[in-house]
MDTraj code that builds the backbone (N, CA, C; nanometers):
import mdtraj as md
import numpy as np

residues = "MET GLY VAL LYS LYS LYS THR PHE ASP LEU LEU ARG ASN PHE ARG ALA GLY VAL GLU GLY ASN ILE LEU GLU LEU LYS ARG ALA PHE GLY VAL SER LYS ALA SER TRP LYS GLY SER GLY ARG ARG ARG THR".split()
xyz = np.array([
    [5.4292, -5.0310, 1.4883],
    [5.4314, -4.9956, 1.3486],
    [5.5434, -5.0709, 1.2773],
    [5.6425, -5.1138, 1.3485],
    [5.7471, -5.1952, 1.2898],
    [5.8539, -5.1184, 1.2149],
    [5.8692, -4.9897, 1.2429],
    [5.9703, -4.9090, 1.1746],
    [6.0874, -4.8885, 1.2693],
    [6.2074, -4.9036, 1.2162],
    [6.3250, -4.8825, 1.2991],
    [6.3347, -4.7373, 1.3417],
    [6.3934, -4.7147, 1.4572],
    [6.4044, -4.5792, 1.5114],
    [6.4809, -4.4874, 1.4155],
    [6.5861, -4.5381, 1.3549],
    [6.6653, -4.4563, 1.2626],
    [6.5796, -4.4111, 1.1434],
    [6.5026, -4.5032, 1.0875],
    [6.4146, -4.4697, 0.9745],
    [6.3077, -4.3715, 1.0182],
    [6.2490, -4.3960, 1.1350],
    [6.1459, -4.3068, 1.1873],
    [6.2013, -4.1658, 1.2064],
    [6.3200, -4.1548, 1.2616],
    [6.3817, -4.0236, 1.2830],
    [6.4092, -3.9524, 1.1508],
    [6.4566, -4.0269, 1.0511],
    [6.4815, -3.9667, 0.9199],
    [6.3530, -3.9137, 0.8573],
    [6.2472, -3.9927, 0.8632],
    [6.1197, -3.9505, 0.8058],
    [6.0597, -3.8331, 0.8825],
    [6.0740, -3.8342, 1.0137],
    [6.0222, -3.7234, 1.0950],
    [6.0951, -3.5941, 1.0614],
    [6.2261, -3.6018, 1.0473],
    [6.3038, -3.4827, 1.0136],
    [6.2729, -3.4339, 0.8722],
    [6.2507, -3.5275, 0.7798],
    [6.2149, -3.4903, 0.6434],
    [6.0821, -3.4160, 0.6419],
    [5.9850, -3.4682, 0.7140],
    [5.8532, -3.4039, 0.7188],
    [5.8628, -3.2658, 0.7823],
    [5.9383, -3.2532, 0.8876],
    [5.9554, -3.1232, 0.9528],
    [6.0190, -3.0235, 0.8566],
    [6.1138, -3.0687, 0.7764],
    [6.1778, -2.9814, 0.6792],
    [6.0815, -2.9366, 0.5709],
    [5.9979, -3.0277, 0.5232],
    [5.9001, -2.9944, 0.4200],
    [5.7999, -2.8934, 0.4748],
    [5.7494, -2.9182, 0.5947],
    [5.6526, -2.8261, 0.6545],
    [5.7152, -2.6896, 0.6794],
    [5.8424, -2.6879, 0.7159],
    [5.9118, -2.5610, 0.7354],
    [5.9248, -2.4827, 0.6057],
    [5.9541, -2.5536, 0.4961],
    [5.9640, -2.4872, 0.3658],
    [5.8297, -2.4316, 0.3215],
    [5.7237, -2.5058, 0.3436],
    [5.5901, -2.4589, 0.3075],
    [5.5562, -2.3334, 0.3875],
    [5.5852, -2.3346, 0.5160],
    [5.5581, -2.2185, 0.5997],
    [5.6380, -2.0974, 0.5536],
    [5.7628, -2.1187, 0.5186],
    [5.8474, -2.0090, 0.4711],
    [5.7919, -1.9484, 0.3426],
    [5.7463, -2.0322, 0.2504],
    [5.6880, -1.9825, 0.1259],
    [5.5571, -1.9073, 0.1524],
    [5.4761, -1.9590, 0.2439],
    [5.3502, -1.8917, 0.2759],
    [5.3778, -1.7538, 0.3355],
    [5.4781, -1.7443, 0.4189],
    [5.5134, -1.6147, 0.4780],
    [5.5659, -1.5185, 0.3713],
    [5.6480, -1.5700, 0.2814],
    [5.7090, -1.4850, 0.1785],
    [5.6047, -1.4278, 0.0832],
    [5.5038, -1.5061, 0.0497],
    [5.4044, -1.4623, -0.0467],
    [5.2745, -1.4150, 0.0190],
    [5.2678, -1.4179, 0.1500],
    [5.1497, -1.3697, 0.2199],
    [5.0266, -1.4547, 0.1977],
    [5.0454, -1.5832, 0.1828],
    [4.9327, -1.6729, 0.1592],
    [4.8868, -1.7292, 0.2929],
    [4.7566, -1.7177, 0.3200],
    [4.7074, -1.7740, 0.4446],
    [4.6084, -1.8863, 0.4206],
    [4.5307, -1.8773, 0.3139],
    [4.4346, -1.9817, 0.2816],
    [4.4415, -2.0121, 0.1331],
    [4.3922, -2.1271, 0.0971],
    [4.3877, -2.1648, -0.0440],
    [4.2845, -2.0781, -0.1149],
    [4.3232, -2.0182, -0.2259],
    [4.2349, -1.9260, -0.2958],
    [4.1204, -1.9975, -0.3663],
    [4.1371, -2.1257, -0.3973],
    [4.0321, -2.1948, -0.4704],
    [3.9142, -2.2313, -0.3805],
    [3.9293, -2.2170, -0.2496],
    [3.8185, -2.2472, -0.1598],
    [3.7251, -2.1286, -0.1435],
    [3.7618, -2.0146, -0.1954],
    [3.6760, -1.8974, -0.1857],
    [3.6953, -1.8231, -0.0562],
    [3.6205, -1.7168, -0.0410],
    [3.6365, -1.6329, 0.0777],
    [3.5315, -1.6601, 0.1819],
    [3.4522, -1.7647, 0.1638],
    [3.3514, -1.7985, 0.2632],
    [3.2143, -1.7429, 0.2308],
    [3.2053, -1.6573, 0.1301],
    [3.0755, -1.6021, 0.0913],
    [3.0041, -1.6976, -0.0012],
    [2.8732, -1.7029, 0.0127],
    [2.7922, -1.7887, -0.0746],
    [2.7423, -1.7105, -0.1935],
    [2.7477, -1.7719, -0.3084],
    [2.6941, -1.7085, -0.4293],
    [2.5498, -1.7504, -0.4444],
    [2.4636, -1.6537, -0.4623],
    [2.3210, -1.6862, -0.4788],
    [2.2727, -1.6439, -0.6155],
])
top = md.Topology()
chain = top.add_chain()
for i, resn in enumerate(residues, 1):
    res = top.add_residue(resn, chain, resSeq=i)
    for name in ("N", "CA", "C"):
        top.add_atom(name, md.element.get_by_symbol(name[0]), res)
traj = md.Trajectory(xyz[None], top)
């Protein structure tokens, strides 16, 4: 891929931090799925 190890490590840690923040917010607000996708029921 041609990325230096230092850059790769920084980006990996940044991504892990972002995913951790998203998980923390989902836990705090009780969100498990995106509400705009619906509940799986079909409208007829």
